[in-house]
Biopython code that builds the backbone (N, CA, C, O; Angstrom):
import numpy as np
from Bio.PDB.StructureBuilder import StructureBuilder

atoms = [
    (1, "UNK", "N", (0.784, -1.165, -0.052)),
    (1, "UNK", "CA", (-0.029, -0.066, 0.018)),
    (1, "UNK", "C", (0.909, 1.188, -0.139)),
    (1, "UNK", "O", (2.046, 1.191, 0.333)),
    (2, "UNK", "N", (0.384, 2.240, -0.818)),
    (2, "UNK", "CA", (1.078, 3.501, -0.725)),
    (2, "UNK", "C", (0.206, 4.650, -0.628)),
    (2, "UNK", "O", (-0.756, 4.636, -1.395)),
    (3, "UNK", "N", (0.328, 5.634, 0.139)),
    (3, "UNK", "CA", (-0.542, 6.770, 0.414)),
    (3, "UNK", "C", (0.212, 8.034, -0.036)),
    (3, "UNK", "O", (1.265, 8.409, 0.481)),
    (4, "UNK", "N", (-0.410, 8.646, -1.029)),
    (4, "UNK", "CA", (0.147, 9.942, -1.698)),
    (4, "UNK", "C", (-0.764, 11.151, -1.312)),
    (4, "UNK", "O", (-1.946, 11.125, -1.655)),
    (5, "UNK", "N", (-0.270, 12.193, -0.622)),
    (5, "UNK", "CA", (-1.165, 13.280, -0.302)),
    (5, "UNK", "C", (-0.510, 14.476, -1.374)),
    (5, "UNK", "O", (0.679, 14.760, -1.523)),
    (6, "UNK", "N", (-1.510, 14.967, -1.947)),
    (6, "UNK", "CA", (-1.177, 16.240, -2.889)),
    (6, "UNK", "C", (-1.975, 17.250, -2.576)),
    (6, "UNK", "O", (-2.960, 17.018, -1.876)),
    (7, "UNK", "N", (-1.710, 18.531, -3.021)),
    (7, "UNK", "CA", (-2.428, 19.545, -2.656)),
    (7, "UNK", "C", (-3.914, 19.562, -3.050)),
    (7, "UNK", "O", (-4.745, 20.186, -2.390)),
    (8, "UNK", "N", (-4.254, 18.764, -4.286)),
    (8, "UNK", "CA", (-5.498, 18.722, -4.753)),
    (8, "UNK", "C", (-6.122, 17.225, -4.574)),
    (8, "UNK", "O", (-7.250, 16.969, -4.995)),
    (9, "UNK", "N", (-5.507, 16.492, -4.080)),
    (9, "UNK", "CA", (-6.002, 15.095, -3.997)),
    (9, "UNK", "C", (-5.139, 14.136, -3.008)),
    (9, "UNK", "O", (-3.983, 14.437, -2.711)),
    (10, "UNK", "N", (-5.742, 13.016, -2.538)),
    (10, "UNK", "CA", (-5.151, 12.049, -2.005)),
    (10, "UNK", "C", (-5.311, 10.755, -2.618)),
    (10, "UNK", "O", (-6.450, 10.351, -2.853)),
    (11, "UNK", "N", (-4.147, 9.951, -2.948)),
    (11, "UNK", "CA", (-4.257, 8.654, -3.782)),
    (11, "UNK", "C", (-3.761, 7.487, -2.878)),
    (11, "UNK", "O", (-2.705, 7.530, -2.247)),
    (12, "UNK", "N", (-4.578, 6.506, -2.880)),
    (12, "UNK", "CA", (-4.193, 5.195, -2.125)),
    (12, "UNK", "C", (-3.951, 4.316, -3.219)),
    (12, "UNK", "O", (-4.806, 4.135, -4.085)),
    (13, "UNK", "N", (-2.770, 3.726, -3.232)),
    (13, "UNK", "CA", (-2.437, 2.675, -4.231)),
    (13, "UNK", "C", (-2.111, 1.365, -3.848)),
    (13, "UNK", "O", (-1.064, 1.203, -3.221)),
    (14, "UNK", "N", (-2.786, 0.451, -4.100)),
    (14, "UNK", "CA", (-2.910, -1.033, -3.689)),
    (14, "UNK", "C", (-2.307, -2.022, -4.689)),
    (14, "UNK", "O", (-2.922, -2.310, -5.716)),
    (15, "UNK", "N", (-1.175, -2.518, -4.416)),
    (15, "UNK", "CA", (-0.694, -3.578, -5.403)),
    (15, "UNK", "C", (-1.548, -4.708, -5.869)),
    (15, "UNK", "O", (-2.204, -5.342, -5.043)),
    (16, "UNK", "N", (-1.582, -4.985, -7.070)),
    (16, "UNK", "CA", (-2.496, -6.054, -7.391)),
    (16, "UNK", "C", (-3.791, -5.505, -8.138)),
    (16, "UNK", "O", (-4.296, -4.493, -7.651)),
    (17, "UNK", "N", (-4.375, -6.057, -9.257)),
    (17, "UNK", "CA", (-5.575, -5.739, -9.842)),
    (17, "UNK", "C", (-6.690, -6.186, -9.053)),
    (17, "UNK", "O", (-6.428, -6.959, -8.131)),
    (18, "UNK", "N", (-7.983, -5.818, -9.257)),
    (18, "UNK", "CA", (-9.087, -6.441, -8.604)),
    (18, "UNK", "C", (-9.195, -7.718, -8.959)),
    (18, "UNK", "O", (-8.847, -8.108, -10.073)),
    (19, "UNK", "N", (-9.752, -8.595, -7.926)),
    (19, "UNK", "CA", (-10.001, -10.078, -8.201)),
    (19, "UNK", "C", (-10.970, -10.509, -9.212)),
    (19, "UNK", "O", (-12.012, -9.869, -9.356)),
    (20, "UNK", "N", (-10.738, -11.434, -9.851)),
    (20, "UNK", "CA", (-11.801, -12.137, -10.769)),
    (20, "UNK", "C", (-12.348, -11.032, -11.651)),
    (20, "UNK", "O", (-11.590, -10.171, -12.098)),
    (21, "UNK", "N", (-13.760, -11.037, -11.936)),
    (21, "UNK", "CA", (-14.215, -10.002, -12.770)),
    (21, "UNK", "C", (-14.773, -8.848, -11.957)),
    (21, "UNK", "O", (-15.564, -8.043, -12.448)),
    (22, "UNK", "N", (-14.388, -8.790, -10.833)),
    (22, "UNK", "CA", (-14.885, -7.507, -10.143)),
    (22, "UNK", "C", (-14.550, -6.236, -10.812)),
    (22, "UNK", "O", (-13.417, -6.001, -11.231)),
    (23, "UNK", "N", (-15.672, -5.308, -10.922)),
    (23, "UNK", "CA", (-15.256, -3.882, -11.496)),
    (23, "UNK", "C", (-15.524, -2.842, -10.451)),
    (23, "UNK", "O", (-16.032, -3.069, -9.353)),
    (24, "UNK", "N", (-15.093, -1.572, -10.947)),
    (24, "UNK", "CA", (-15.199, -0.468, -10.081)),
    (24, "UNK", "C", (-16.723, -0.156, -9.904)),
    (24, "UNK", "O", (-17.060, 0.359, -8.837)),
    (25, "UNK", "N", (-17.656, -0.414, -10.831)),
    (25, "UNK", "CA", (-18.978, -0.166, -10.719)),
    (25, "UNK", "C", (-19.633, -1.044, -9.758)),
    (25, "UNK", "O", (-20.477, -0.610, -8.975)),
    (26, "UNK", "N", (-19.246, -2.346, -9.795)),
    (26, "UNK", "CA", (-19.654, -3.357, -8.659)),
    (26, "UNK", "C", (-19.263, -2.987, -7.296)),
    (26, "UNK", "O", (-20.004, -3.157, -6.328)),
    (27, "UNK", "N", (-18.167, -2.513, -7.236)),
    (27, "UNK", "CA", (-17.710, -1.998, -5.840)),
    (27, "UNK", "C", (-18.620, -0.863, -5.418)),
    (27, "UNK", "O", (-19.095, -0.808, -4.284)),
    (28, "UNK", "N", (-18.863, 0.087, -6.406)),
    (28, "UNK", "CA", (-19.691, 1.238, -5.844)),
    (28, "UNK", "C", (-21.015, 0.861, -5.529)),
    (28, "UNK", "O", (-21.642, 1.626, -4.797)),
    (29, "UNK", "N", (-21.650, -0.327, -6.000)),
    (29, "UNK", "CA", (-22.822, -0.933, -5.705)),
    (29, "UNK", "C", (-22.723, -1.960, -4.321)),
    (29, "UNK", "O", (-23.647, -2.620, -3.845)),
    (30, "UNK", "N", (-21.654, -1.899, -3.955)),
    (30, "UNK", "CA", (-21.439, -2.775, -2.603)),
    (30, "UNK", "C", (-21.022, -4.091, -2.652)),
    (30, "UNK", "O", (-20.988, -4.754, -1.615)),
    (31, "UNK", "N", (-20.636, -4.653, -3.933)),
    (31, "UNK", "CA", (-20.208, -5.926, -4.308)),
    (31, "UNK", "C", (-18.735, -6.044, -3.547)),
    (31, "UNK", "O", (-17.927, -5.130, -3.711)),
    (32, "UNK", "N", (-18.432, -7.071, -2.795)),
    (32, "UNK", "CA", (-17.124, -7.259, -2.246)),
    (32, "UNK", "C", (-16.480, -8.515, -2.564)),
    (32, "UNK", "O", (-17.145, -9.546, -2.667)),
    (33, "UNK", "N", (-15.144, -8.489, -2.737)),
    (33, "UNK", "CA", (-14.459, -9.814, -2.936)),
    (33, "UNK", "C", (-13.010, -9.620, -2.147)),
    (33, "UNK", "O", (-12.290, -8.622, -2.148)),
    (34, "UNK", "N", (-12.817, -10.832, -1.503)),
    (34, "UNK", "CA", (-11.553, -10.712, -0.648)),
    (34, "UNK", "C", (-10.384, -11.058, -1.556)),
    (34, "UNK", "O", (-10.413, -12.059, -2.272)),
    (35, "UNK", "N", (-9.387, -10.246, -1.519)),
    (35, "UNK", "CA", (-8.167, -10.489, -2.265)),
    (35, "UNK", "C", (-7.079, -11.540, -1.767)),
    (35, "UNK", "O", (-6.404, -12.308, -2.453)),
    (36, "UNK", "N", (-7.092, -11.355, -0.300)),
    (36, "UNK", "CA", (-6.118, -12.325, 0.206)),
    (36, "UNK", "C", (-7.016, -13.004, 1.356)),
    (36, "UNK", "O", (-7.359, -12.392, 2.367)),
    (37, "UNK", "N", (-7.381, -14.437, 1.063)),
    (37, "UNK", "CA", (-8.406, -15.117, 2.019)),
    (37, "UNK", "C", (-7.480, -15.635, 3.202)),
    (37, "UNK", "O", (-8.039, -16.014, 4.232)),
    (38, "UNK", "N", (-6.221, -15.667, 3.119)),
    (38, "UNK", "CA", (-5.563, -16.066, 4.400)),
    (38, "UNK", "C", (-5.347, -14.936, 5.407)),
    (38, "UNK", "O", (-5.473, -15.163, 6.610)),
    (39, "UNK", "N", (-5.046, -13.808, 4.976)),
    (39, "UNK", "CA", (-5.136, -12.672, 5.782)),
    (39, "UNK", "C", (-6.598, -12.600, 6.342)),
    (39, "UNK", "O", (-6.818, -12.718, 7.548)),
    (40, "UNK", "N", (-7.484, -12.420, 5.513)),
    (40, "UNK", "CA", (-8.991, -12.217, 5.826)),
    (40, "UNK", "C", (-9.515, -13.236, 6.843)),
    (40, "UNK", "O", (-10.367, -12.947, 7.684)),
    (41, "UNK", "N", (-8.929, -14.509, 6.709)),
    (41, "UNK", "CA", (-9.530, -15.375, 7.736)),
    (41, "UNK", "C", (-8.957, -15.246, 9.184)),
    (41, "UNK", "O", (-9.505, -15.753, 10.163)),
    (42, "UNK", "N", (-7.770, -14.498, 9.227)),
    (42, "UNK", "CA", (-7.192, -14.240, 10.517)),
    (42, "UNK", "C", (-7.684, -12.889, 11.040)),
    (42, "UNK", "O", (-7.599, -12.771, 12.263)),
    (43, "UNK", "N", (-8.129, -11.954, 10.439)),
    (43, "UNK", "CA", (-8.646, -10.650, 10.812)),
    (43, "UNK", "C", (-9.393, -10.739, 11.836)),
    (43, "UNK", "O", (-9.055, -10.115, 12.841)),
    (44, "UNK", "N", (-10.406, -11.409, 11.845)),
    (44, "UNK", "CA", (-11.323, -11.327, 13.180)),
    (44, "UNK", "C", (-10.744, -11.773, 14.491)),
    (44, "UNK", "O", (-11.284, -11.397, 15.531)),
    (45, "UNK", "N", (-9.672, -12.556, 14.518)),
    (45, "UNK", "CA", (-8.945, -12.935, 15.671)),
    (45, "UNK", "C", (-7.849, -11.839, 16.019)),
    (45, "UNK", "O", (-7.327, -11.836, 17.134)),
    (46, "UNK", "N", (-7.552, -11.026, 15.169)),
    (46, "UNK", "CA", (-6.392, -10.024, 15.413)),
    (46, "UNK", "C", (-6.817, -8.625, 15.452)),
    (46, "UNK", "O", (-6.049, -7.798, 15.942)),
    (47, "UNK", "N", (-7.973, -8.260, 14.983)),
    (47, "UNK", "CA", (-8.430, -6.952, 14.878)),
    (47, "UNK", "C", (-9.638, -6.964, 15.839)),
    (47, "UNK", "O", (-10.315, -7.957, 16.106)),
    (48, "UNK", "N", (-9.816, -5.663, 16.339)),
    (48, "UNK", "CA", (-11.120, -5.462, 17.120)),
    (48, "UNK", "C", (-12.234, -4.878, 16.234)),
    (48, "UNK", "O", (-13.407, -4.981, 16.592)),
    (49, "UNK", "N", (-11.864, -4.213, 14.981)),
    (49, "UNK", "CA", (-12.735, -3.804, 14.092)),
    (49, "UNK", "C", (-13.412, -4.991, 13.417)),
    (49, "UNK", "O", (-12.767, -5.969, 13.038)),
    (50, "UNK", "N", (-14.806, -4.870, 13.271)),
    (50, "UNK", "CA", (-15.686, -5.878, 12.685)),
    (50, "UNK", "C", (-16.154, -5.494, 11.308)),
    (50, "UNK", "O", (-17.005, -6.247, 10.836)),
    (51, "UNK", "N", (-15.795, -4.535, 10.607)),
    (51, "UNK", "CA", (-16.416, -4.063, 9.586)),
    (51, "UNK", "C", (-15.489, -4.328, 8.254)),
    (51, "UNK", "O", (-15.626, -3.610, 7.264)),
    (52, "UNK", "N", (-14.413, -5.545, 8.297)),
    (52, "UNK", "CA", (-13.711, -5.640, 7.281)),
    (52, "UNK", "C", (-14.255, -5.706, 5.866)),
    (52, "UNK", "O", (-15.129, -6.548, 5.664)),
    (53, "UNK", "N", (-13.909, -5.026, 4.974)),
    (53, "UNK", "CA", (-14.436, -5.124, 3.701)),
    (53, "UNK", "C", (-15.354, -4.180, 3.321)),
    (53, "UNK", "O", (-15.707, -4.195, 2.141)),
    (54, "UNK", "N", (-15.895, -3.225, 4.187)),
    (54, "UNK", "CA", (-16.810, -2.372, 4.086)),
    (54, "UNK", "C", (-16.310, -0.870, 3.891)),
    (54, "UNK", "O", (-17.093, 0.053, 3.663)),
    (55, "UNK", "N", (-15.013, -0.726, 3.997)),
    (55, "UNK", "CA", (-14.417, 0.589, 4.026)),
    (55, "UNK", "C", (-14.787, 1.582, 2.754)),
    (55, "UNK", "O", (-15.279, 2.702, 2.893)),
    (56, "UNK", "N", (-14.481, 1.006, 1.576)),
    (56, "UNK", "CA", (-14.727, 1.659, 0.360)),
    (56, "UNK", "C", (-16.157, 2.121, 0.171)),
    (56, "UNK", "O", (-16.454, 3.223, -0.290)),
    (57, "UNK", "N", (-17.046, 1.170, 0.574)),
    (57, "UNK", "CA", (-18.573, 1.501, 0.409)),
    (57, "UNK", "C", (-18.951, 2.756, 1.358)),
    (57, "UNK", "O", (-19.609, 3.740, 1.019)),
    (58, "UNK", "N", (-18.402, 2.503, 2.578)),
    (58, "UNK", "CA", (-18.620, 3.523, 3.648)),
    (58, "UNK", "C", (-18.176, 4.874, 3.163)),
    (58, "UNK", "O", (-18.835, 5.908, 3.270)),
    (59, "UNK", "N", (-17.010, 4.754, 2.628)),
    (59, "UNK", "CA", (-16.361, 6.154, 2.202)),
    (59, "UNK", "C", (-17.154, 6.667, 0.932)),
    (59, "UNK", "O", (-17.296, 7.878, 0.758)),
    (60, "UNK", "N", (-17.579, 5.901, 0.200)),
    (60, "UNK", "CA", (-18.268, 6.374, -0.954)),
    (60, "UNK", "C", (-19.594, 7.010, -0.521)),
    (60, "UNK", "O", (-20.003, 7.995, -1.135)),
    (61, "UNK", "N", (-20.315, 6.474, 0.550)),
    (61, "UNK", "CA", (-21.545, 6.914, 1.073)),
    (61, "UNK", "C", (-21.386, 8.274, 1.643)),
    (61, "UNK", "O", (-22.328, 9.065, 1.596)),
    (62, "UNK", "N", (-20.215, 8.603, 2.195)),
    (62, "UNK", "CA", (-20.056, 9.886, 2.894)),
    (62, "UNK", "C", (-19.373, 10.732, 1.773)),
    (62, "UNK", "O", (-19.379, 11.933, 2.040)),
    (63, "UNK", "N", (-18.812, 10.421, 0.638)),
    (63, "UNK", "CA", (-18.238, 11.208, -0.186)),
    (63, "UNK", "C", (-18.234, 10.662, -1.440)),
    (63, "UNK", "O", (-17.221, 10.034, -1.746)),
    (64, "UNK", "N", (-19.209, 10.755, -2.323)),
    (64, "UNK", "CA", (-19.408, 9.960, -3.610)),
    (64, "UNK", "C", (-18.717, 10.195, -4.651)),
    (64, "UNK", "O", (-18.919, 9.479, -5.632)),
    (65, "UNK", "N", (-17.749, 11.223, -4.721)),
    (65, "UNK", "CA", (-16.869, 11.598, -5.639)),
    (65, "UNK", "C", (-15.445, 10.931, -5.648)),
    (65, "UNK", "O", (-14.505, 11.346, -6.327)),
    (66, "UNK", "N", (-15.410, 9.970, -4.905)),
    (66, "UNK", "CA", (-14.101, 9.248, -4.885)),
    (66, "UNK", "C", (-13.955, 8.330, -6.074)),
    (66, "UNK", "O", (-14.856, 7.553, -6.389)),
    (67, "UNK", "N", (-12.906, 8.416, -6.680)),
    (67, "UNK", "CA", (-12.634, 7.706, -8.098)),
    (67, "UNK", "C", (-11.869, 6.470, -7.684)),
    (67, "UNK", "O", (-10.915, 6.487, -6.906)),
    (68, "UNK", "N", (-12.433, 5.259, -8.346)),
    (68, "UNK", "CA", (-11.761, 3.974, -8.266)),
    (68, "UNK", "C", (-11.177, 3.683, -9.659)),
    (68, "UNK", "O", (-11.800, 3.813, -10.713)),
    (69, "UNK", "N", (-9.985, 3.299, -9.539)),
    (69, "UNK", "CA", (-9.228, 3.098, -10.850)),
    (69, "UNK", "C", (-8.640, 1.485, -10.884)),
    (69, "UNK", "O", (-7.699, 1.282, -10.116)),
    (70, "UNK", "N", (-9.005, 0.577, -11.522)),
    (70, "UNK", "CA", (-8.476, -0.652, -11.730)),
    (70, "UNK", "C", (-7.381, -0.647, -12.765)),
    (70, "UNK", "O", (-7.770, -0.835, -13.918)),
    (71, "UNK", "N", (-6.069, -0.468, -12.582)),
    (71, "UNK", "CA", (-5.169, -0.497, -13.610)),
    (71, "UNK", "C", (-4.648, -1.978, -13.795)),
    (71, "UNK", "O", (-3.690, -2.390, -13.141)),
    (72, "UNK", "N", (-5.297, -2.734, -14.682)),
    (72, "UNK", "CA", (-4.970, -4.071, -14.938)),
    (72, "UNK", "C", (-3.552, -4.268, -15.519)),
    (72, "UNK", "O", (-2.820, -5.156, -15.081)),
    (73, "UNK", "N", (-3.180, -3.454, -16.481)),
    (73, "UNK", "CA", (-1.826, -3.525, -17.088)),
    (73, "UNK", "C", (-0.678, -3.263, -16.168)),
    (73, "UNK", "O", (0.389, -3.847, -16.357)),
    (74, "UNK", "N", (-0.840, -2.378, -15.136)),
    (74, "UNK", "CA", (0.143, -2.237, -14.124)),
    (74, "UNK", "C", (-0.014, -2.942, -12.956)),
    (74, "UNK", "O", (0.829, -2.930, -12.059)),
    (75, "UNK", "N", (-1.229, -3.662, -12.906)),
    (75, "UNK", "CA", (-1.550, -4.453, -11.680)),
    (75, "UNK", "C", (-1.566, -3.851, -10.334)),
    (75, "UNK", "O", (-0.836, -4.226, -9.417)),
    (76, "UNK", "N", (-2.523, -2.799, -10.251)),
    (76, "UNK", "CA", (-2.544, -2.056, -9.194)),
    (76, "UNK", "C", (-4.125, -1.443, -9.125)),
    (76, "UNK", "O", (-4.796, -1.268, -10.142)),
    (77, "UNK", "N", (-4.563, -1.172, -7.878)),
    (77, "UNK", "CA", (-5.886, -0.536, -7.816)),
    (77, "UNK", "C", (-5.694, 0.828, -7.146)),
    (77, "UNK", "O", (-4.987, 0.820, -6.138)),
    (78, "UNK", "N", (-6.137, 1.835, -7.489)),
    (78, "UNK", "CA", (-6.109, 3.073, -7.142)),
    (78, "UNK", "C", (-7.281, 3.779, -6.629)),
    (78, "UNK", "O", (-8.198, 3.911, -7.439)),
    (79, "UNK", "N", (-7.456, 4.281, -5.406)),
    (79, "UNK", "CA", (-8.465, 5.187, -4.977)),
    (79, "UNK", "C", (-8.111, 6.486, -4.901)),
    (79, "UNK", "O", (-7.252, 6.838, -4.092)),
    (80, "UNK", "N", (-8.718, 7.357, -5.721)),
    (80, "UNK", "CA", (-8.383, 8.791, -5.760)),
    (80, "UNK", "C", (-9.483, 9.803, -5.169)),
    (80, "UNK", "O", (-10.629, 9.928, -5.600)),
    (81, "UNK", "N", (-8.913, 10.492, -4.112)),
    (81, "UNK", "CA", (-9.949, 11.242, -3.325)),
    (81, "UNK", "C", (-9.608, 12.811, -3.712)),
    (81, "UNK", "O", (-8.484, 13.269, -3.509)),
    (82, "UNK", "N", (-10.619, 13.553, -4.257)),
    (82, "UNK", "CA", (-10.254, 15.017, -4.576)),
    (82, "UNK", "C", (-10.342, 15.694, -3.295)),
    (82, "UNK", "O", (-11.172, 15.339, -2.457)),
    (83, "UNK", "N", (-9.452, 16.744, -3.077)),
    (83, "UNK", "CA", (-9.424, 17.590, -1.841)),
    (83, "UNK", "C", (-9.892, 18.961, -2.322)),
    (83, "UNK", "O", (-9.623, 19.349, -3.459)),
    (84, "UNK", "N", (-10.571, 19.671, -1.482)),
    (84, "UNK", "CA", (-10.970, 21.086, -1.869)),
    (84, "UNK", "C", (-9.853, 22.084, -2.103)),
    (84, "UNK", "O", (-8.978, 22.181, -1.242)),
    (85, "UNK", "N", (-9.816, 22.676, -2.967)),
    (85, "UNK", "CA", (-8.980, 23.763, -3.350)),
    (85, "UNK", "C", (-8.744, 24.855, -2.416)),
    (85, "UNK", "O", (-9.685, 25.647, -2.381)),
    (86, "UNK", "N", (-7.778, 25.130, -1.658)),
    (86, "UNK", "CA", (-7.848, 26.372, -0.740)),
    (86, "UNK", "C", (-7.325, 27.611, -1.480)),
    (86, "UNK", "O", (-6.447, 27.547, -2.341)),
    (87, "UNK", "N", (-7.858, 28.617, -1.129)),
    (87, "UNK", "CA", (-7.352, 29.877, -1.753)),
    (87, "UNK", "C", (-6.596, 30.861, -0.712)),
    (87, "UNK", "O", (-6.133, 31.933, -1.102)),
]
sb = StructureBuilder()
sb.init_structure("model")
sb.init_model(0)
sb.init_chain("A")
sb.init_seg("    ")
for serial, (resi, resn, name, xyz) in enumerate(atoms, 1):
    if name == "N":
        sb.init_residue(resn, " ", resi, " ")
    sb.init_atom(name, np.array(xyz, "f"), 0.0, 1.0, " ", f" {name:<3s}", serial, name[0])
structure = sb.get_structure()
């Protein structure tokens, strides 16, 4: 994971493309797919948080202008959040 903070946006870059045939539009509709089943299977035992897999949908509900980009050729998934321009 990489996090970049720019004056006009924040970008979260996750290595690896979306799994299977999952699309950006499906994510916006609430469809989820686990990318790493081994890590996901241990999460309930290690983390107090119980909403695993719901972060993108919750973020979109609060801020619908978030851009989701699945770069299959570069094998990475990008979440781009626009920041308000300060004058």
